[in-house]
Each structure stands twice: as C-alpha cells, then as structure tokens.
C-alpha positions as CSV (number, residue, x, y, z in Angstrom):
1,X,-100.5,-0.9,-38.7
2,X,-97.6,0.9,-37.0
3,X,-96.2,-0.5,-33.8
4,X,-94.4,0.8,-30.8
5,X,-92.5,-0.6,-27.9
6,X,-94.1,-0.6,-24.5
7,X,-92.7,1.6,-21.8
8,X,-91.8,-1.6,-19.9
9,X,-89.7,-2.9,-22.8
10,X,-88.2,0.6,-23.5
11,X,-86.9,0.7,-19.9
12,X,-85.7,-2.9,-20.0
13,X,-83.8,-2.3,-23.3
14,X,-82.0,0.7,-21.7
15,X,-81.2,-1.4,-18.6
16,X,-79.8,-4.1,-20.9
17,X,-77.6,-1.7,-23.0
18,X,-76.5,0.8,-20.3
19,X,-76.5,-1.4,-17.1
20,X,-75.9,-4.8,-18.6
21,X,-79.1,-6.3,-17.0
22,X,-81.1,-9.2,-18.4
23,X,-84.4,-8.7,-20.1
24,X,-86.7,-11.3,-18.6
25,X,-88.9,-13.7,-20.5
26,X,-87.5,-13.2,-24.0
27,X,-87.0,-16.6,-25.5
28,X,-87.4,-18.4,-22.2
29,X,-87.6,-17.7,-18.5
30,X,-83.9,-16.8,-18.4
31,X,-84.6,-14.0,-20.9
32,X,-82.1,-12.0,-22.9
33,X,-78.9,-12.3,-20.9
34,X,-76.4,-9.6,-20.1
35,X,-72.8,-9.8,-21.3
36,X,-70.4,-12.0,-19.4
37,X,-68.1,-8.9,-19.0
38,X,-70.1,-5.6,-19.0
39,X,-67.4,-3.4,-20.4
40,X,-68.0,0.2,-21.3
41,X,-69.9,2.4,-23.7
42,X,-68.0,5.4,-25.2
43,X,-69.4,8.9,-25.3
44,X,-68.4,10.9,-28.4
45,X,-68.9,14.6,-29.2
46,X,-70.1,15.7,-32.7
47,X,-69.9,18.9,-34.7
48,X,-72.3,17.7,-37.4
49,X,-75.3,15.6,-36.5
50,X,-75.6,12.0,-37.7
51,X,-78.8,10.5,-39.0
52,X,-80.5,7.2,-38.3
53,X,-77.8,5.5,-40.3
54,X,-75.0,7.1,-38.4
55,X,-72.5,9.4,-40.0
56,X,-72.1,12.9,-38.8
57,X,-68.8,14.5,-38.0
58,X,-67.0,13.7,-34.7
59,X,-65.0,16.3,-32.8
60,X,-61.3,16.5,-33.7
61,X,-59.9,19.3,-31.5
62,X,-56.5,18.7,-30.1
63,X,-56.9,16.9,-26.8
64,X,-60.2,15.3,-27.7
65,X,-60.9,11.5,-27.2
66,X,-64.1,9.6,-26.5
67,X,-64.8,8.9,-22.8
68,X,-65.5,5.4,-21.5
69,X,-68.5,5.0,-19.2
70,X,-69.1,1.7,-17.4
71,X,-72.2,-0.3,-18.5
72,X,-73.5,-0.4,-14.9
73,X,-75.4,1.7,-12.4
74,X,-72.1,3.4,-11.6
75,X,-72.1,4.8,-15.1
76,X,-75.8,5.2,-15.9
77,X,-79.1,5.7,-14.1
78,X,-82.2,4.4,-15.8
79,X,-85.5,5.9,-14.8
80,X,-88.8,6.2,-16.8
81,X,-87.3,5.1,-20.1
82,X,-84.4,7.6,-19.9
83,X,-80.7,6.8,-19.3
84,X,-78.6,9.5,-17.7
85,X,-75.0,9.7,-16.7
86,X,-74.5,8.8,-13.0
87,X,-71.2,10.6,-12.7
88,X,-69.7,13.6,-14.5
89,X,-68.3,12.9,-17.9
90,X,-65.2,15.0,-18.7
91,X,-63.4,15.2,-22.0
92,X,-59.9,16.3,-22.7
93,X,-59.0,19.9,-22.6
94,X,-58.8,21.7,-26.0
95,X,-55.2,22.6,-26.5
96,X,-55.5,23.7,-30.1
97,X,-58.3,24.4,-32.6
98,X,-61.9,25.3,-32.1
99,X,-65.2,23.6,-32.8
100,X,-68.9,23.9,-32.0
101,X,-70.2,20.7,-30.4
102,X,-73.8,20.1,-31.3
103,X,-74.4,16.8,-29.7
104,X,-73.1,13.5,-28.3
105,X,-73.4,9.9,-29.3
106,X,-73.1,6.6,-27.4
107,X,-70.6,4.4,-29.3
108,X,-69.5,0.8,-28.9
109,X,-65.7,1.4,-29.1
110,X,-63.0,3.9,-28.2
111,X,-62.4,4.4,-31.9
112,X,-64.6,3.3,-34.8
113,X,-67.4,1.0,-33.6
114,X,-71.1,1.5,-34.0
115,X,-73.3,4.4,-32.9
116,X,-76.1,3.2,-30.6
117,X,-77.8,6.4,-29.5
118,X,-77.6,10.1,-30.4
119,X,-78.4,13.2,-28.3
120,X,-78.6,16.7,-29.9
121,X,-77.4,18.5,-26.8
122,X,-75.2,20.4,-25.8
123,X,-74.5,23.4,-28.1
124,X,-71.0,24.2,-26.8
125,X,-68.2,26.3,-28.3
126,X,-64.9,24.6,-27.7
127,X,-61.6,26.5,-28.0
128,X,-58.2,26.5,-26.3
129,X,-58.6,26.0,-22.6
130,X,-62.2,24.6,-22.7
131,X,-62.8,21.3,-21.0
132,X,-66.1,19.9,-22.3
133,X,-68.1,17.9,-19.7
134,X,-71.6,16.6,-18.9
135,X,-72.6,17.2,-15.3
136,X,-74.3,14.4,-13.4
137,X,-77.6,13.6,-15.1
138,X,-77.2,16.0,-18.0
139,X,-76.5,13.5,-20.8
140,X,-79.8,11.8,-21.3
141,X,-80.8,9.1,-23.8
142,X,-84.4,8.2,-24.4
143,X,-85.5,4.9,-25.9
144,X,-88.9,5.6,-27.3
C-alpha cells in the first residue's frame, strides 16, 4: 500500500521548514519544536537540474552567490501547501560569463549544505548586465 501525507501535514511541514513554526502533537502536546534561532534558508540557481538525491550544477557566473532568505513569514508565505517568497529575491549582477538558469533550489547553507527543495523554474538566460531575481510570490515550493 502506498501512502501519502495529508494536506494538513504538508502545510505544517512547510511552516516548520520555511517559517520555523512548531508542528503540534508530534511526540507529545508540545509537538515538533522550531529551532531556537530561526536563521535563514539559501536560494541557489542551477544550470543543470538535480535529482531526488541532489546533484545538478549550480550557477557559476561572475557575480553569483546564493541569497539568504529568513525562515519566517517575512521571508516566506505558506498557503495551501505552497511556500512562496514574501519579498523579492535578487541575485548578484552577472559581470562575466553567461549561463542558462533552469531552476532554483532551497539550500541549508550559503555554500555547500544540503538541498531541501527544488523548483524547475525559471528558464532564464544570464549574461553580462543581467540581474536574476524572483518577484514576490514567484518562487514557489510545493510539499506534496
């Protein structure tokens, strides 16, 4: 028998990861607790898609770096099992090189770290003078 998470738990899991909120009633009434210090998640751009095990190829254009987004409602809005960026996410301007960005990932660290989620959007050509960004609500992550 195959199983699936309920919509309630999918939403709660996103709230825990992206907004640092507790998930009630797991283990005991206090539930799965949030981190003492919420910290940030890091958005990375990719030129080759990862798989379920991670991998892929991260962007390397001159000027690129992952962007930190707070694990709070100031960073992410959670609605109907979808996390979306609350504010614009802007990457460094490309000052040399060119790449085609085929997606973004949510990472646990500014460099290295673990990939938590993957989104296969946008398809964006980056070249000198281009500043990649996600408008408010345009980077979406679904837990389902």
